[in-house]
C-alpha positions as CSV (number, residue, x, y, z in Angstrom):
1,M,18.3,-0.8,12.2
2,F,16.3,-0.7,9.0
3,S,14.6,2.4,10.2
4,G,17.8,4.4,10.3
5,L,19.0,3.0,7.0
6,S,15.7,3.8,5.4
7,R,15.8,7.4,6.6
8,L,19.3,7.8,5.2
9,I,18.3,6.4,1.8
10,L,15.3,8.7,1.7
11,K,17.4,11.7,2.6
12,L,19.9,10.8,-0.2
13,F,17.0,10.7,-2.6
14,G,15.8,14.1,-1.4
15,W,12.7,12.9,0.5
16,K,11.5,14.1,3.9
17,I,8.8,12.6,6.0
18,T,6.5,15.2,7.7
19,G,3.1,15.3,9.3
20,H,1.1,13.0,11.5
21,Y,0.5,9.3,10.9
22,P,-2.7,8.0,12.5
23,V,-1.2,5.1,14.5
24,E,-4.1,5.4,17.0
25,L,-6.7,4.4,14.4
26,A,-7.4,0.7,13.8
27,K,-8.4,1.0,10.1
28,V,-7.1,3.5,7.7
29,V,-7.1,4.0,3.9
30,I,-4.1,6.1,2.6
31,A,-4.6,7.4,-0.9
32,V,-1.2,7.9,-2.7
33,A,-1.2,9.8,-5.9
34,P,0.0,10.2,-8.5
35,H,1.1,6.6,-9.0
36,T,3.2,7.1,-12.1
37,S,6.5,5.4,-11.4
38,N,7.9,2.0,-10.7
39,W,9.8,3.7,-7.9
40,D,6.5,4.3,-5.9
41,F,6.7,0.8,-4.3
42,P,10.4,0.9,-3.1
43,I,9.9,4.5,-1.9
44,G,6.7,3.4,0.0
45,V,8.6,0.5,1.6
46,L,11.3,2.9,2.7
47,V,8.8,5.4,4.2
48,N,7.0,2.5,6.0
49,S,10.3,1.4,7.5
50,A,11.6,4.9,8.3
51,G,8.3,5.9,10.0
52,K,8.3,2.7,12.1
53,F,4.7,2.0,11.3
54,R,3.0,-0.8,9.5
55,A,1.1,0.1,6.4
56,N,-0.2,-2.6,4.1
57,Y,-0.9,-2.8,0.4
58,V,-2.9,-5.1,-1.8
59,G,-1.7,-6.9,-4.9
60,K,-2.8,-9.4,-7.4
61,H,-2.6,-12.8,-5.7
62,S,-0.3,-14.2,-8.4
63,I,2.6,-12.0,-7.3
64,F,2.6,-13.6,-3.9
65,R,3.8,-17.0,-5.2
66,W,7.3,-18.4,-4.9
67,P,9.9,-17.0,-5.0
68,F,8.8,-13.5,-3.8
69,G,5.6,-14.3,-1.9
70,Y,7.2,-14.4,1.5
71,L,9.0,-11.1,0.9
72,F,5.8,-9.3,-0.3
73,R,3.9,-10.5,2.7
74,W,6.7,-9.5,5.1
75,L,6.6,-6.0,3.5
76,G,2.9,-5.8,4.3
77,G,1.3,-7.2,1.2
78,I,-2.1,-8.7,1.1
79,P,-3.0,-10.9,-1.8
80,V,-6.4,-10.4,-3.5
81,D,-8.0,-12.6,-6.0
82,R,-9.3,-10.6,-8.9
83,S,-10.9,-13.5,-10.8
84,K,-14.3,-13.2,-12.4
85,S,-16.1,-14.0,-9.2
86,H,-14.2,-11.5,-7.1
87,N,-13.5,-7.9,-8.2
88,F,-10.7,-5.9,-6.7
89,V,-12.9,-3.6,-4.6
90,A,-14.9,-6.4,-3.1
91,A,-11.8,-8.5,-2.3
92,T,-10.2,-5.5,-0.6
93,V,-13.3,-4.8,1.4
94,E,-13.3,-8.4,2.5
95,A,-9.7,-7.9,3.7
96,F,-10.8,-4.9,5.8
97,Q,-13.6,-6.9,7.3
98,R,-11.2,-9.8,8.1
99,E,-8.5,-7.8,9.8
100,A,-8.8,-6.2,13.2
101,R,-6.1,-3.6,12.3
102,L,-5.4,-2.5,8.7
103,H,-3.7,0.6,7.4
104,L,-4.0,0.2,3.6
105,V,-2.1,2.2,1.0
106,L,-3.9,2.5,-2.3
107,A,-3.3,4.3,-5.6
108,P,-6.7,5.7,-6.5
109,E,-5.8,5.8,-10.2
110,G,-5.6,2.0,-10.2
111,T,-2.7,2.2,-12.8
112,R,0.6,4.0,-13.4
113,K,-0.8,5.5,-16.6
114,K,-1.8,9.1,-16.6
115,V,-5.5,9.4,-15.9
116,E,-8.0,12.4,-15.9
117,K,-10.0,11.0,-13.0
118,F,-9.5,8.7,-10.1
119,K,-11.3,5.4,-10.0
120,T,-14.0,5.3,-7.3
121,G,-13.0,2.0,-5.8
122,F,-10.8,3.5,-3.1
123,Y,-13.8,5.5,-1.9
124,H,-15.9,2.4,-1.6
125,I,-13.1,0.6,0.3
126,A,-12.7,3.5,2.7
127,R,-16.4,3.6,3.6
């Protein structure tokens, strides 16, 4: 049901899904760039639903609190603690080690601001 609705909404926005998604692989890092808009997340949720696959994303653990925590987890979110003792890359690597299957979407810029170079964290996570 959501898949058809998601495809319709994407079509109305002018988006088309093409190519092969590696459903046969247990662990995947998907680099999505440029991450320059607040629309990136809702479009990503629609693509995830329309493609009938389960891609995950990581976010700062504080956004997974009430009242939206359940929704973000249901949409594939994985909370990471970016406190002093844990940096984002290390916490994300730990999530990969913990999960048997994980298809993780990352913005290699690490921000929505315009950047000249990607951060290297996504490379270390993918290794």
